[in-house]
Structure formats: C-alpha cells, structure tokens
N, C-alpha and C positions, 0 to 999 in steps of 0.2 A: 562556462563553469559546470563541472560535473557534480551531480547531487551525491552526497555521502550517505548511502543507505546505512541505517543502524546495523550494527554488527550482532544481530540476533535473529531468531526465526520470527516470522510475521506474527504468530500467536503471542509472542512476548512483547511486541511493540506497544507502547502506550497509545492512548487515543490521539494524543498530539502528534506522535510519530506517524501514525497511520494517516491522519489528515494531511500532514506535511508531505509525506511520500506521494499520496494521491494527487494533491494539488500541484506539486512541482513537476510531476512526471506524466500526467494524464495525456499530454499531447506528444509524448516521445514516440518515434516511429520504430525504435529498436524492438524486435519481437520479444526479447528476453525481458526488457523493461516493461513492455505491455503486459506480459504474464505476471510480473511482480505487482504491477498496479492493479490488475484484475484480482489477484489474491488479496491484496490490501483492501480492496473494495468489498470483497466477500467477507473478510474478517470484520470490517466496519459494520456491515449489514447484520452479520451474525450477532454481534454484541448488542445491537439495537433491536433484535427480535424480528428483523425484516425478512431474513431467510434462515433456513436451518443449517 
C-alpha cells in the first residue's frame, strides 16, 4: 500500500502528519521519498529547536 502524502508543503504539515510521514516512510529506498523524509525530519527538528 502506498502512503498518501498530505497535499501541502512540508512546512504546513501538522506535527501528527510529520510524525506519520517519517514513521511510515523512513525505510523506503526510493530517493525521492528519502528526500521527503529527510525534509520532514528537518522540519520536525526545527519546530523543537534542535536545528536552525
């Protein structure tokens, strides 16, 4: 089953959408999905003050 990414930019994802996207897709081998997960992770960290 394919994950249905929210139809908005990553900065507009809710915290729940970010967590869900990361959790469901962190092991995906597709390079495009890996980039999306990396961007979601960066946004998650930014919101928590872990990174700039």
